[in-house]
C-alpha positions in Angstrom: 69.4 14.3 29.1 70.0 14.7 32.8 68.4 17.8 34.3 68.9 19.0 37.9 66.1 20.6 39.9 65.2 21.3 43.5 62.0 20.0 45.1 60.3 22.0 47.9 57.4 20.4 49.7 55.5 21.8 52.7 57.4 19.4 55.0 60.8 20.7 53.6 59.6 24.3 54.0 58.5 23.7 57.6 61.9 22.1 58.4 63.7 25.1 57.0 61.6 27.6 59.0 62.0 25.6 62.1 65.8 25.6 61.6 65.9 29.4 61.0 64.1 30.1 64.2 67.2 29.1 66.1 69.8 30.2 63.6 72.6 32.6 64.8 73.3 35.4 62.4 75.9 37.2 64.7 78.8 36.8 62.3 76.9 38.5 59.5 75.3 41.2 61.8 78.8 42.1 63.2 80.4 42.5 59.8 81.5 46.0 59.0 82.3 45.6 55.3 79.8 45.5 52.5 81.4 42.7 50.5 82.1 40.6 53.5 78.4 40.9 54.6 77.0 39.9 51.3 79.5 37.0 51.0 78.4 35.7 54.3 74.8 36.0 53.5 75.0 34.1 50.2 77.2 31.4 51.7 74.7 30.8 54.5 71.7 31.0 52.2 73.1 28.5 49.7 74.1 26.1 52.5 70.5 26.2 53.8 69.2 25.7 50.4 71.4 22.6 49.8 70.5 21.3 53.3 66.7 21.4 53.0 66.2 21.3 49.2 69.1 19.4 47.7 69.6 19.1 44.0 68.1 16.1 42.4 68.6 14.7 38.8 66.1 13.3 36.4 66.2 12.3 32.8 64.1 14.4 30.3 63.6 14.0 26.6 63.2 16.5 23.8 59.9 14.7 23.0 58.4 15.8 26.4 55.9 18.6 26.1 57.0 22.0 27.6 54.5 21.6 30.6 56.3 18.4 31.7 58.8 20.1 34.0 61.5 18.0 35.8 59.5 18.1 39.1 56.3 17.1 37.3 58.1 14.2 35.7 59.3 13.2 39.1 55.7 13.1 40.3 54.7 11.0 37.4 57.4 8.4 38.1 56.4 8.4 41.8 52.8 7.9 40.8 53.7 5.0 38.5 55.7 3.3 41.3 52.7 3.6 43.7 50.4 2.1 41.1 52.7 -0.9 40.6 52.5 -1.5 44.3 48.7 -1.2 44.2 48.6 1.9 46.3 45.9 3.5 44.2 44.8 6.0 46.9 48.2 7.6 47.1 48.6 7.4 43.4 45.3 9.2 42.8 46.4 12.0 45.2 49.6 12.5 43.2 47.6 12.4 39.9 45.6 15.4 41.2 48.8 17.3 42.0 50.1 16.6 38.5 46.9 17.7 36.9 46.9 21.0 38.8 50.5 21.7 38.0 49.9 21.2 34.2 46.7 23.3 34.3 48.5 26.1 36.1 51.4 26.0 33.7 49.2 26.1 30.6 47.1 29.0 32.1 50.0 31.2 33.1 51.8 30.7 29.8 48.9 31.9 27.8 47.0 34.5 30.0 49.0 37.5 28.7 48.5 36.6 25.0 45.7 38.1 23.0 42.9 35.6 22.2 43.0 34.5 18.6 46.4 36.1 17.9 49.3 34.3 16.1 51.3 34.3 19.3 48.5 32.5 21.2 48.2 29.8 18.6 52.0 29.4 18.4 51.9 28.8 22.2 49.0 26.3 21.8 51.0 24.3 19.2 54.0 24.4 21.5 52.0 23.0 24.4 50.5 20.3 22.1 54.0 19.3 21.0 53.5 20.2 17.4 56.6 21.0 15.5 57.1 24.5 14.0 57.8 25.0 10.4 60.2 27.9 11.0 63.6 27.5 9.5 66.7 28.0 11.6 70.2 29.0 10.4 73.1 27.1 11.9 75.7 29.5 10.6 75.1 32.1 13.3 75.5 31.2 17.0 75.0 33.2 20.1 78.7 33.7 20.7 79.1 35.4 17.3 76.1 37.6 17.9 77.5 38.7 21.3 80.9 39.5 19.9 79.3 41.5 17.0 77.1 43.6 19.2 79.8 44.1 21.8 82.2 45.4 19.1 79.7 47.9 17.7 78.6 49.0 21.2 82.1 49.6 22.7 83.6 53.1 22.8 87.3 52.7 22.6 87.9 56.3 23.7 85.8 56.0 26.8 87.3 57.4 30.0 85.9 56.8 33.4 84.2 59.8 35.1 85.7 61.1 38.3 83.9 60.1 41.6 81.7 62.8 43.1 80.5 63.2 46.6 76.8 62.7 47.0 74.3 63.6 49.7 71.7 61.1 50.8 68.3 62.0 52.2 68.2 61.0 55.9 64.8 59.2 55.3 66.4 56.9 52.8 69.8 56.2 54.4 68.8 53.0 56.1 66.4 50.2 55.3 64.3 48.7 58.1 63.8 45.0 58.6 60.1 45.4 57.6 61.0 47.2 54.3 63.3 44.3 53.4 60.7 41.8 54.3 58.1 43.4 52.1 60.6 43.4 49.1 61.5 39.7 49.6 57.8 38.7 50.2 56.8 40.2 46.8 59.5 38.7 44.6 57.9 37.4 41.5 58.2 33.7 40.4 61.0 34.0 37.8 63.9 31.9 36.7 66.7 31.5 39.2 69.4 34.2 38.8 73.2 33.9 39.1 73.0 33.9 42.9 71.3 30.4 42.6 68.6 31.4 45.1 65.1 30.4 43.8 62.3 32.9 44.3 60.2 30.4 46.3 63.1 29.9 48.7 63.5 33.7 49.3 59.7 34.2 49.8 59.5 31.2 52.2 62.4 32.3 54.3 61.6 36.1 54.0 60.6 36.5 57.7 64.0 35.2 58.9 66.2 36.6 56.0 65.0 40.2 56.2 67.0 41.2 59.3 70.4 39.7 58.3 69.9 41.0 54.7 69.0 44.5 55.8 72.5 44.8 57.5 74.6 44.4 54.3 72.0 46.6 52.4 72.6 49.4 54.8 76.4 48.9 54.7 76.2 49.2 50.9 74.3 52.5 51.2 76.4 54.0 53.9 79.7 53.0 52.3 78.6 53.7 48.7 79.9 50.3 47.6 78.2 47.7 45.4 79.0 44.0 46.1 80.5 41.9 43.2 77.4 39.7 43.1 75.4 42.6 41.7 78.0 43.4 39.0 77.4 40.4 36.9 74.5 39.5 34.7 73.3 36.7 32.4 72.0 37.7 28.9 69.8 35.2 27.0 69.5 35.7 23.3 65.9 35.9 22.1 65.3 36.1 18.4 62.8 39.0 17.8 63.3 39.4 14.0 62.4 37.1 11.2 64.8 34.7 9.5 64.7 36.7 6.3 66.1 39.8 8.1 68.8 37.7 9.7 69.7 36.3 6.2 69.8 39.8 4.7 71.7 41.8 7.3 73.7 39.5 9.7 74.7 36.4 7.8 77.0 38.2 5.3 79.1 39.4 8.3 79.5 35.9 9.8 79.3 33.7 6.7 81.2 35.3 3.8 79.8 34.1 0.5 76.4 33.2 1.9 
């Protein structure tokens, strides 16, 4: 299966920061509409991301352990090529990087789990590549569950509330460049959202993105408008109940005669 990923090396980050030192943000800073300001920011940020960290593709298999990420697999292939060319010194350096990435992944994936708990051993078996004995039911899919919960959570008699004038405290009407920088610099390493901007990219470019991003933030506050980019979300289904409960309560609704 082909998987796309973005690599980001120190050299790539240095080239990005060097480019941003001379970048002209006048078009964004002169915008007077919230939506236009955010559209310009995301367009520029995505162009910079594609320029200095373009998408790469690599083939991954279901047999690969969870700690073998696409970037780690790329490093493994690069190391193997160097070993074939008898460049053992460079290959050993990459081997150290691979070892550190795998160790970091295993540590961070288990550090919040209680020692000796079932969750910890499930995680250990997953890292080892051992197959789980849990049974899955193919009769229910994510789309059916989404439709079911959307139908029982929708109020057909809902009427939108009338808009009300609100007063903002003067101390919170505008965000400074430093406040935005602090927020960007402390973004946690999470999965990339719908804006397609990775957390590492935002943290790396935070000193140069804080000023142009503060402007549309302040426009949003002063104009009481929310950009369309903030009105969408991605929901990932996570099974938090046992298969027996699913069989008893949900399957009869989706699979008559089950």
